[in-house]
C-alpha positions in Angstrom: 0.0 0.0 0.0 2.7 2.5 0.9 4.5 1.7 -2.4 1.3 2.8 -4.3 1.2 6.1 -2.3 4.9 6.7 -3.1 4.3 6.0 -6.8 1.3 8.4 -6.9 3.2 11.2 -5.1 6.2 10.8 -7.5 3.8 10.9 -10.4 2.1 14.0 -9.0 5.5 15.7 -8.6 6.4 14.8 -12.2 3.1 16.2 -13.4 3.4 19.4 -11.3 7.0 19.9 -12.5 6.1 19.4 -16.2 3.1 21.7 -16.1 4.9 24.4 -14.1 7.7 24.4 -16.7 5.1 25.0 -19.4 3.4 27.8 -17.3 6.8 29.5 -16.6 7.5 29.6 -20.3 4.0 30.9 -21.1 4.3 33.6 -18.4 7.6 34.7 -19.9 5.9 35.1 -23.3 3.2 37.4 -22.0 3.5 41.1 -22.7 5.5 42.8 -19.9 2.5 44.5 -18.2 0.6 41.2 -18.0 3.7 39.2 -17.0 4.4 41.6 -14.1 0.7 41.5 -13.0 0.7 37.7 -12.7 4.1 37.4 -11.1 3.3 40.1 -8.5 -0.2 38.9 -7.6 0.2 35.1 -7.9 3.8 34.5 -6.9 4.6 37.4 -4.6 1.1 37.2 -2.9 0.5 40.9 -3.4 -3.1 42.0 -3.5 -4.5 43.7 -6.6 -5.0 46.9 -4.6 -1.2 46.8 -3.7 -0.5 46.0 -7.4 -2.4 49.1 -8.5 -0.4 51.3 -6.1 2.9 49.6 -7.1 2.2 50.1 -10.8 0.6 53.5 -10.5 -2.7 52.4 -12.1 -6.3 52.3 -10.8 -7.6 49.4 -8.9 -9.9 48.5 -11.8 -7.0 48.7 -14.1 -5.0 46.3 -12.0 -7.9 43.9 -11.8 -8.3 44.0 -15.6 -4.6 43.4 -16.1 -4.6 40.4 -13.9 -7.8 39.0 -15.5 -6.4 39.5 -19.0 -3.1 37.9 -18.0 -5.0 34.8 -16.8 -7.1 34.7 -19.9 -4.0 34.9 -22.1 -2.4 32.1 -20.1 -5.5 30.0 -20.4 -5.6 30.5 -24.2 -1.9 29.5 -24.4 -2.4 26.4 -22.3 -5.5 25.3 -24.3 -3.6 25.8 -27.6 -1.1 23.3 -26.5 -2.9 20.9 -24.2 -6.1 19.0 -23.6 -7.0 19.5 -20.0 -8.9 17.3 -17.6 -10.5 19.3 -14.8 -12.0 18.3 -11.5 -15.4 19.5 -10.3 -13.8 22.7 -8.9 -12.1 23.5 -12.2 -8.6 22.5 -11.1 -6.4 20.8 -13.6 -5.9 17.1 -12.7 -4.4 15.8 -15.9 -3.4 17.0 -19.3 -2.1 15.8 -22.7 -0.1 17.7 -25.2 -2.0 18.3 -28.4 1.1 17.7 -30.5 4.8 18.3 -30.7 4.3 21.8 -32.1 3.7 23.5 -28.8 6.3 26.1 -28.3 5.8 26.3 -24.6 5.7 22.7 -23.4 8.7 21.0 -24.7 
Protein backbone atom coordinates (compact mmCIF):
# COMPACT_ATOMS: atom_id res chain seq x y z
CA UNK A 1 0.00 0.00 0.00
CA UNK A 2 2.73 2.50 0.88
CA UNK A 3 4.46 1.73 -2.44
CA UNK A 4 1.28 2.78 -4.28
CA UNK A 5 1.19 6.05 -2.35
CA UNK A 6 4.86 6.67 -3.07
CA UNK A 7 4.29 6.03 -6.78
CA UNK A 8 1.33 8.39 -6.87
CA UNK A 9 3.18 11.19 -5.13
CA UNK A 10 6.16 10.76 -7.48
CA UNK A 11 3.78 10.87 -10.45
CA UNK A 12 2.10 13.98 -9.02
CA UNK A 13 5.48 15.67 -8.58
CA UNK A 14 6.41 14.84 -12.17
CA UNK A 15 3.07 16.21 -13.42
CA UNK A 16 3.43 19.38 -11.34
CA UNK A 17 7.00 19.89 -12.48
CA UNK A 18 6.12 19.45 -16.15
CA UNK A 19 3.07 21.73 -16.08
CA UNK A 20 4.92 24.37 -14.05
CA UNK A 21 7.70 24.41 -16.65
CA UNK A 22 5.08 25.03 -19.35
CA UNK A 23 3.44 27.79 -17.33
CA UNK A 24 6.75 29.51 -16.60
CA UNK A 25 7.52 29.56 -20.32
CA UNK A 26 4.05 30.89 -21.08
CA UNK A 27 4.32 33.61 -18.44
CA UNK A 28 7.65 34.66 -19.94
CA UNK A 29 5.91 35.05 -23.33
CA UNK A 30 3.24 37.42 -22.01
CA UNK A 31 3.48 41.14 -22.75
CA UNK A 32 5.46 42.75 -19.91
CA UNK A 33 2.50 44.46 -18.20
CA UNK A 34 0.59 41.16 -17.96
CA UNK A 35 3.67 39.20 -17.00
CA UNK A 36 4.39 41.56 -14.11
CA UNK A 37 0.74 41.53 -12.96
CA UNK A 38 0.71 37.72 -12.74
CA UNK A 39 4.12 37.42 -11.10
CA UNK A 40 3.35 40.08 -8.50
CA UNK A 41 -0.15 38.89 -7.58
CA UNK A 42 0.21 35.13 -7.92
CA UNK A 43 3.81 34.47 -6.91
CA UNK A 44 4.58 37.35 -4.58
CA UNK A 45 1.14 37.24 -2.91
CA UNK A 46 0.52 40.94 -3.43
CA UNK A 47 -3.12 42.04 -3.50
CA UNK A 48 -4.55 43.66 -6.59
CA UNK A 49 -4.96 46.88 -4.60
CA UNK A 50 -1.24 46.80 -3.73
CA UNK A 51 -0.49 46.01 -7.39
CA UNK A 52 -2.40 49.10 -8.48
CA UNK A 53 -0.39 51.26 -6.08
CA UNK A 54 2.90 49.64 -7.07
CA UNK A 55 2.24 50.09 -10.80
CA UNK A 56 0.60 53.51 -10.51
CA UNK A 57 -2.71 52.40 -12.06
CA UNK A 58 -6.29 52.33 -10.82
CA UNK A 59 -7.61 49.35 -8.89
CA UNK A 60 -9.95 48.49 -11.77
CA UNK A 61 -6.97 48.72 -14.14
CA UNK A 62 -4.99 46.33 -11.97
CA UNK A 63 -7.91 43.89 -11.79
CA UNK A 64 -8.31 44.03 -15.57
CA UNK A 65 -4.62 43.44 -16.09
CA UNK A 66 -4.59 40.35 -13.86
CA UNK A 67 -7.76 39.02 -15.49
CA UNK A 68 -6.38 39.54 -19.01
CA UNK A 69 -3.10 37.88 -18.05
CA UNK A 70 -4.98 34.84 -16.76
CA UNK A 71 -7.11 34.73 -19.92
CA UNK A 72 -4.00 34.86 -22.11
CA UNK A 73 -2.36 32.07 -20.10
CA UNK A 74 -5.50 29.96 -20.40
CA UNK A 75 -5.56 30.48 -24.19
CA UNK A 76 -1.89 29.50 -24.45
CA UNK A 77 -2.44 26.40 -22.34
CA UNK A 78 -5.52 25.34 -24.30
CA UNK A 79 -3.65 25.85 -27.59
CA UNK A 80 -1.07 23.31 -26.46
CA UNK A 81 -2.90 20.87 -24.22
CA UNK A 82 -6.07 18.96 -23.61
CA UNK A 83 -6.99 19.53 -19.98
CA UNK A 84 -8.89 17.31 -17.57
CA UNK A 85 -10.49 19.31 -14.78
CA UNK A 86 -12.00 18.26 -11.47
CA UNK A 87 -15.41 19.49 -10.32
CA UNK A 88 -13.80 22.68 -8.94
CA UNK A 89 -12.11 23.50 -12.25
CA UNK A 90 -8.61 22.49 -11.11
CA UNK A 91 -6.36 20.79 -13.64
CA UNK A 92 -5.94 17.13 -12.69
CA UNK A 93 -4.40 15.84 -15.91
CA UNK A 94 -3.39 17.02 -19.34
CA UNK A 95 -2.06 15.78 -22.66
CA UNK A 96 -0.08 17.70 -25.21
CA UNK A 97 -1.99 18.28 -28.44
CA UNK A 98 1.13 17.72 -30.46
CA UNK A 99 4.82 18.32 -30.69
CA UNK A 100 4.28 21.79 -32.13
CA UNK A 101 3.67 23.48 -28.79
CA UNK A 102 6.34 26.11 -28.34
CA UNK A 103 5.76 26.31 -24.59
CA UNK A 104 5.65 22.71 -23.37
CA UNK A 105 8.71 21.00 -24.75
